[in-house]
VMD Tcl script that builds the backbone (N, CA, C; Angstrom):
set m [mol new atoms 300]
animate dup $m
set s [atomselect $m all]
$s set {name element resname resid chain x y z} {
  {N N MET 1 A 90.472 21.553 -5.910}
  {CA C MET 1 A 89.130 21.888 -6.096}
  {C C MET 1 A 89.204 21.804 -7.761}
  {N N SER 2 A 87.904 22.115 -8.107}
  {CA C SER 2 A 87.381 21.843 -9.218}
  {C C SER 2 A 87.830 23.267 -9.767}
  {N N GLU 3 A 87.621 22.839 -11.551}
  {CA C GLU 3 A 87.653 24.036 -12.396}
  {C C GLU 3 A 86.776 25.330 -12.599}
  {N N LYS 4 A 85.525 25.035 -11.844}
  {CA C LYS 4 A 84.829 25.842 -11.287}
  {C C LYS 4 A 84.957 26.711 -10.115}
  {N N VAL 5 A 85.679 26.393 -9.283}
  {CA C VAL 5 A 86.014 26.686 -8.262}
  {C C VAL 5 A 87.667 26.952 -7.718}
  {N N PRO 6 A 88.613 28.123 -8.465}
  {CA C PRO 6 A 89.758 28.044 -8.648}
  {C C PRO 6 A 89.868 28.534 -6.843}
  {N N ARG 7 A 91.561 27.675 -6.688}
  {CA C ARG 7 A 91.981 28.105 -5.368}
  {C C ARG 7 A 92.118 29.401 -5.010}
  {N N ASN 8 A 92.543 30.519 -6.111}
  {CA C ASN 8 A 92.956 31.576 -5.699}
  {C C ASN 8 A 91.674 32.507 -5.927}
  {N N ASP 9 A 90.108 32.185 -6.261}
  {CA C ASP 9 A 89.184 33.038 -6.056}
  {C C ASP 9 A 88.657 33.497 -4.973}
  {N N VAL 10 A 88.536 34.386 -4.533}
  {CA C VAL 10 A 87.925 35.220 -3.507}
  {C C VAL 10 A 86.470 35.140 -3.742}
  {N N PHE 11 A 85.667 35.413 -3.125}
  {CA C PHE 11 A 84.257 34.854 -2.678}
  {C C PHE 11 A 83.528 35.830 -1.981}
  {N N ARG 12 A 82.518 36.053 -2.115}
  {CA C ARG 12 A 81.624 36.965 -1.286}
  {C C ARG 12 A 79.856 37.001 -0.762}
  {N N LYS 13 A 79.515 37.090 0.088}
  {CA C LYS 13 A 78.224 36.482 0.069}
  {C C LYS 13 A 77.839 37.524 -0.456}
  {N N ARG 14 A 76.171 37.413 -0.814}
  {CA C ARG 14 A 75.237 38.054 -1.929}
  {C C ARG 14 A 74.687 38.803 -0.884}
  {N N GLY 15 A 74.151 40.277 -1.175}
  {CA C GLY 15 A 73.541 40.810 -0.363}
  {C C GLY 15 A 72.321 40.610 0.104}
  {N N GLU 16 A 71.342 39.673 -0.570}
  {CA C GLU 16 A 70.266 39.176 -0.826}
  {C C GLU 16 A 69.827 37.764 0.318}
  {N N ILE 17 A 70.917 37.657 0.958}
  {CA C ILE 17 A 70.945 36.534 1.910}
  {C C ILE 17 A 70.685 36.808 3.123}
  {N N VAL 18 A 69.788 36.527 4.081}
  {CA C VAL 18 A 69.783 36.427 5.760}
  {C C VAL 18 A 70.675 35.154 6.076}
  {N N SER 19 A 71.475 35.335 7.508}
  {CA C SER 19 A 71.857 33.970 7.979}
  {C C SER 19 A 71.348 34.039 9.576}
  {N N ARG 20 A 71.308 32.861 9.876}
  {CA C ARG 20 A 69.839 32.747 11.512}
  {C C ARG 20 A 71.044 31.751 12.188}
  {N N ALA 21 A 71.353 31.940 13.090}
  {CA C ALA 21 A 71.752 30.226 14.032}
  {C C ALA 21 A 70.615 29.741 14.381}
  {N N ILE 22 A 69.879 28.736 14.456}
  {CA C ILE 22 A 69.296 28.205 14.775}
  {C C ILE 22 A 69.332 26.744 15.416}
  {N N ALA 23 A 69.257 26.671 16.441}
  {CA C ALA 23 A 69.438 25.221 17.541}
  {C C ALA 23 A 70.446 24.521 17.081}
  {N N GLY 24 A 71.377 25.543 16.731}
  {CA C GLY 24 A 73.139 24.700 16.607}
  {C C GLY 24 A 73.278 24.751 14.856}
  {N N ASP 25 A 72.248 24.763 14.244}
  {CA C ASP 25 A 72.881 24.892 12.732}
  {C C ASP 25 A 72.267 26.611 12.008}
  {N N THR 26 A 72.999 26.942 11.189}
  {CA C THR 26 A 73.283 28.424 10.596}
  {C C THR 26 A 71.861 27.877 9.307}
  {N N ILE 27 A 71.239 28.646 9.140}
  {CA C ILE 27 A 69.833 28.249 8.374}
  {C C ILE 27 A 70.150 29.950 7.266}
  {N N LEU 28 A 70.402 29.604 5.779}
  {CA C LEU 28 A 70.720 30.810 5.051}
  {C C LEU 28 A 69.382 31.083 3.941}
  {N N VAL 29 A 68.751 31.949 4.486}
  {CA C VAL 29 A 67.686 32.382 3.584}
  {C C VAL 29 A 67.654 33.494 2.523}
  {N N PRO 30 A 67.434 33.445 1.435}
  {CA C PRO 30 A 67.345 34.353 0.482}
  {C C PRO 30 A 65.873 35.206 0.250}
  {N N ILE 31 A 66.049 36.715 0.474}
  {CA C ILE 31 A 65.134 37.627 0.845}
  {C C ILE 31 A 64.754 37.943 -0.052}
  {N N ARG 32 A 64.925 38.151 -1.547}
  {CA C ARG 32 A 64.573 39.028 -2.121}
  {C C ARG 32 A 64.790 38.499 -3.990}
  {N N GLY 33 A 64.096 39.339 -4.718}
  {CA C GLY 33 A 64.701 38.394 -6.179}
  {C C GLY 33 A 64.306 37.331 -6.714}
  {N N LYS 34 A 64.943 36.642 -7.533}
  {CA C LYS 34 A 64.560 35.304 -8.204}
  {C C LYS 34 A 65.511 34.769 -6.727}
  {N N LEU 35 A 65.936 34.754 -6.367}
  {CA C LEU 35 A 66.420 33.982 -5.018}
  {C C LEU 35 A 65.405 33.527 -3.876}
  {N N ALA 36 A 64.145 34.166 -4.308}
  {CA C ALA 36 A 63.448 34.023 -2.860}
  {C C ALA 36 A 62.499 32.769 -3.104}
  {N N ASP 37 A 63.007 31.885 -2.953}
  {CA C ASP 37 A 62.572 30.497 -3.565}
  {C C ASP 37 A 63.149 29.500 -2.247}
  {N N MET 38 A 62.040 29.112 -1.874}
  {CA C MET 38 A 61.980 28.273 -0.077}
  {C C MET 38 A 63.118 26.967 -0.820}
  {N N GLN 39 A 63.126 26.613 -1.891}
  {CA C GLN 39 A 64.275 25.642 -2.416}
  {C C GLN 39 A 65.451 25.473 -2.352}
  {N N VAL 40 A 65.860 26.917 -1.938}
  {CA C VAL 40 A 67.427 27.612 -1.986}
  {C C VAL 40 A 67.743 27.471 -0.330}
  {N N ILE 41 A 66.979 27.130 0.463}
  {CA C ILE 41 A 67.013 27.345 1.673}
  {C C ILE 41 A 68.434 26.339 2.073}
  {N N PHE 42 A 69.188 26.996 2.704}
  {CA C PHE 42 A 70.296 26.102 3.354}
  {C C PHE 42 A 70.778 25.613 4.911}
  {N N SER 43 A 70.781 24.630 5.600}
  {CA C SER 43 A 71.127 24.200 6.535}
  {C C SER 43 A 72.375 24.167 6.929}
  {N N LEU 44 A 73.292 24.870 7.458}
  {CA C LEU 44 A 74.812 24.573 7.340}
  {C C LEU 44 A 75.266 24.134 8.748}
  {N N GLY 45 A 75.642 23.218 8.709}
  {CA C GLY 45 A 76.557 22.319 9.859}
  {C C GLY 45 A 77.655 23.352 10.008}
  {N N PRO 46 A 78.591 22.794 11.422}
  {CA C PRO 46 A 79.635 23.776 12.016}
  {C C PRO 46 A 80.638 23.995 11.049}
  {N N VAL 47 A 81.258 23.255 9.829}
  {CA C VAL 47 A 82.327 23.252 8.819}
  {C C VAL 47 A 81.965 24.208 8.179}
  {N N ALA 48 A 80.423 24.173 7.391}
  {CA C ALA 48 A 79.743 24.959 6.237}
  {C C ALA 48 A 79.637 26.357 6.962}
  {N N ALA 49 A 79.309 26.534 8.216}
  {CA C ALA 49 A 78.805 27.507 8.572}
  {C C ALA 49 A 80.069 28.683 8.979}
  {N N PHE 50 A 81.393 27.702 9.368}
  {CA C PHE 50 A 82.421 28.534 9.674}
  {C C PHE 50 A 82.727 29.176 8.135}
  {N N LEU 51 A 83.043 28.244 6.863}
  {CA C LEU 51 A 82.995 28.671 6.035}
  {C C LEU 51 A 82.479 29.827 5.467}
  {N N TRP 52 A 81.042 29.609 5.481}
  {CA C TRP 52 A 79.903 30.933 4.860}
  {C C TRP 52 A 80.299 31.929 5.879}
  {N N GLU 53 A 81.151 31.811 7.248}
  {CA C GLU 53 A 81.369 33.345 7.788}
  {C C GLU 53 A 82.556 33.852 7.071}
  {N N HIS 54 A 83.087 32.718 6.804}
  {CA C HIS 54 A 84.624 33.494 6.094}
  {C C HIS 54 A 84.824 33.936 4.607}
  {N N LEU 55 A 83.691 33.649 4.171}
  {CA C LEU 55 A 83.682 34.402 2.682}
  {C C LEU 55 A 83.586 35.728 2.655}
  {N N ASP 56 A 84.278 36.284 2.878}
  {CA C ASP 56 A 84.189 37.747 3.195}
  {C C ASP 56 A 84.730 38.571 2.330}
  {N N GLY 57 A 84.870 38.451 1.239}
  {CA C GLY 57 A 85.151 38.963 0.346}
  {C C GLY 57 A 86.692 39.750 -0.077}
  {N N GLN 58 A 87.722 38.956 0.779}
  {CA C GLN 58 A 89.100 39.450 1.079}
  {C C GLN 58 A 90.267 38.394 0.876}
  {N N LYS 59 A 89.485 36.862 1.309}
  {CA C LYS 59 A 90.223 35.759 1.721}
  {C C LYS 59 A 90.228 34.759 0.278}
  {N N ASN 60 A 90.989 34.587 -0.157}
  {CA C ASN 60 A 91.127 33.559 -1.255}
  {C C ASN 60 A 90.492 32.435 -0.720}
  {N N LEU 61 A 90.072 31.385 -1.559}
  {CA C LEU 61 A 89.496 30.070 -1.696}
  {C C LEU 61 A 90.418 29.195 -0.584}
  {N N GLU 62 A 91.675 29.413 -0.813}
  {CA C GLU 62 A 92.951 28.428 -0.956}
  {C C GLU 62 A 93.102 29.054 0.765}
  {N N THR 63 A 93.218 30.062 1.662}
  {CA C THR 63 A 93.466 30.725 2.670}
  {C C THR 63 A 92.048 30.018 3.879}
  {N N VAL 64 A 90.948 30.405 3.232}
  {CA C VAL 64 A 89.906 29.386 3.952}
  {C C VAL 64 A 90.017 28.095 3.668}
  {N N THR 65 A 90.606 27.659 3.066}
  {CA C THR 65 A 90.523 26.140 2.961}
  {C C THR 65 A 91.876 25.846 4.181}
  {N N CYS 66 A 92.639 26.378 4.307}
  {CA C CYS 66 A 93.562 26.081 5.120}
  {C C CYS 66 A 92.908 26.773 6.827}
  {N N GLU 67 A 92.354 27.514 6.911}
  {CA C GLU 67 A 91.788 28.030 8.339}
  {C C GLU 67 A 91.009 26.319 8.588}
  {N N VAL 68 A 90.204 25.966 7.667}
  {CA C VAL 68 A 89.169 25.081 7.857}
  {C C VAL 68 A 89.997 23.524 8.292}
  {N N VAL 69 A 90.936 23.382 7.635}
  {CA C VAL 69 A 91.969 22.451 8.130}
  {C C VAL 69 A 92.426 22.313 9.508}
  {N N GLU 70 A 93.090 23.966 9.526}
  {CA C GLU 70 A 93.560 23.927 11.068}
  {C C GLU 70 A 92.785 23.944 12.104}
  {N N ARG 71 A 91.444 24.422 12.066}
  {CA C ARG 71 A 90.345 24.344 13.010}
  {C C ARG 71 A 89.560 23.223 12.967}
  {N N PHE 72 A 89.281 22.438 12.327}
  {CA C PHE 72 A 88.643 21.340 12.392}
  {C C PHE 72 A 89.566 20.009 12.410}
  {N N GLU 73 A 88.847 18.842 12.526}
  {CA C GLU 73 A 89.799 17.412 12.300}
  {C C GLU 73 A 89.048 17.048 11.202}
  {N N VAL 74 A 90.124 17.397 9.704}
  {CA C VAL 74 A 89.733 17.104 8.816}
  {C C VAL 74 A 91.593 17.062 8.196}
  {N N GLY 75 A 91.189 16.024 7.315}
  {CA C GLY 75 A 92.272 16.230 6.255}
  {C C GLY 75 A 92.157 17.234 5.094}
  {N N ARG 76 A 92.972 17.483 4.742}
  {CA C ARG 76 A 93.497 18.823 3.091}
  {C C ARG 76 A 92.619 17.877 2.266}
  {N N GLU 77 A 92.740 16.632 1.928}
  {CA C GLU 77 A 92.022 16.233 0.417}
  {C C GLU 77 A 90.486 16.015 0.841}
  {N N GLU 78 A 89.916 15.717 1.816}
  {CA C GLU 78 A 88.823 15.803 2.243}
  {C C GLU 78 A 88.220 16.859 2.315}
  {N N ALA 79 A 88.913 17.769 3.089}
  {CA C ALA 79 A 88.382 19.151 3.129}
  {C C ALA 79 A 88.282 20.001 1.687}
  {N N GLU 80 A 89.364 19.923 0.799}
  {CA C GLU 80 A 89.028 20.635 -0.487}
  {C C GLU 80 A 87.529 19.915 -1.379}
  {N N LYS 81 A 87.675 18.684 -1.391}
  {CA C LYS 81 A 86.748 17.952 -1.729}
  {C C LYS 81 A 85.253 18.815 -1.192}
  {N N ASP 82 A 85.171 18.769 0.208}
  {CA C ASP 82 A 83.879 18.865 0.770}
  {C C ASP 82 A 83.221 20.579 0.399}
  {N N ILE 83 A 84.624 21.496 0.319}
  {CA C ILE 83 A 84.560 22.405 0.000}
  {C C ILE 83 A 84.185 22.999 -1.460}
  {N N ARG 84 A 84.569 22.361 -2.203}
  {CA C ARG 84 A 84.227 22.395 -3.727}
  {C C ARG 84 A 82.838 21.973 -4.015}
  {N N GLU 85 A 82.234 21.235 -3.336}
  {CA C GLU 85 A 81.184 20.535 -3.426}
  {C C GLU 85 A 80.119 21.619 -2.943}
  {N N PHE 86 A 80.580 22.255 -1.865}
  {CA C PHE 86 A 79.601 23.443 -1.211}
  {C C PHE 86 A 79.805 24.692 -1.871}
  {N N MET 87 A 80.883 25.095 -2.302}
  {CA C MET 87 A 81.266 26.035 -3.180}
  {C C MET 87 A 80.200 26.198 -4.617}
  {N N ASP 88 A 80.573 24.766 -5.141}
  {CA C ASP 88 A 79.420 24.449 -6.157}
  {C C ASP 88 A 78.348 25.299 -5.884}
  {N N GLU 89 A 77.798 24.688 -5.340}
  {CA C GLU 89 A 76.170 24.547 -5.027}
  {C C GLU 89 A 76.006 25.952 -4.484}
  {N N LEU 90 A 76.540 26.425 -3.883}
  {CA C LEU 90 A 76.459 28.042 -3.750}
  {C C LEU 90 A 76.493 28.997 -4.693}
  {N N LEU 91 A 77.664 28.442 -5.346}
  {CA C LEU 91 A 77.313 29.323 -7.033}
  {C C LEU 91 A 76.130 28.920 -7.833}
  {N N LYS 92 A 75.882 27.562 -8.078}
  {CA C LYS 92 A 74.562 27.617 -8.499}
  {C C LYS 92 A 73.541 28.376 -8.108}
  {N N SER 93 A 73.701 27.935 -6.677}
  {CA C SER 93 A 72.090 28.671 -6.104}
  {C C SER 93 A 72.097 30.568 -6.444}
  {N N GLY 94 A 73.335 31.040 -6.496}
  {CA C GLY 94 A 73.513 32.362 -6.608}
  {C C GLY 94 A 73.596 32.860 -4.935}
  {N N LEU 95 A 74.004 32.218 -4.087}
  {CA C LEU 95 A 74.480 33.025 -2.796}
  {C C LEU 95 A 75.446 33.526 -2.831}
  {N N ILE 96 A 76.568 33.259 -3.582}
  {CA C ILE 96 A 77.705 33.963 -3.327}
  {C C ILE 96 A 78.156 34.649 -4.640}
  {N N GLU 97 A 79.236 35.281 -4.938}
  {CA C GLU 97 A 80.057 35.397 -6.206}
  {C C GLU 97 A 81.026 36.063 -6.339}
  {N N VAL 98 A 81.974 35.967 -7.495}
  {CA C VAL 98 A 83.224 36.112 -7.287}
  {C C VAL 98 A 83.469 37.454 -7.187}
  {N N VAL 99 A 84.803 37.970 -6.330}
  {CA C VAL 99 A 85.140 39.526 -6.140}
  {C C VAL 99 A 85.764 39.527 -7.523}
  {N N ASP 100 A 85.822 41.141 -8.272}
  {CA C ASP 100 A 86.852 40.893 -9.212}
  {C C ASP 100 A 88.117 41.293 -8.764}
}
mol reanalyze $m
mol bondsrecalc $m
mol representation Tube
mol addrep $m
């Protein structure tokens, strides 16, 4: 994981985000404030949707990464790289926050 997204950090979804399953994908839609920008809508595939659902404010990123590796046919190194990129994008877009 990158310096921006430490393995022991715990994340939660911001309250201003609505998620909907549409045609096999999960769509994240910001609903108010500065996030009400159509350019930050995300369409998530199965692994990203699984990760999104498990950002519950209780499990650290290391635990969630282990769950992704166990559930999906993906190696540890690839999972960490992909999760890091996804988390960096969610953080930059203000869709998630670190739990203190």
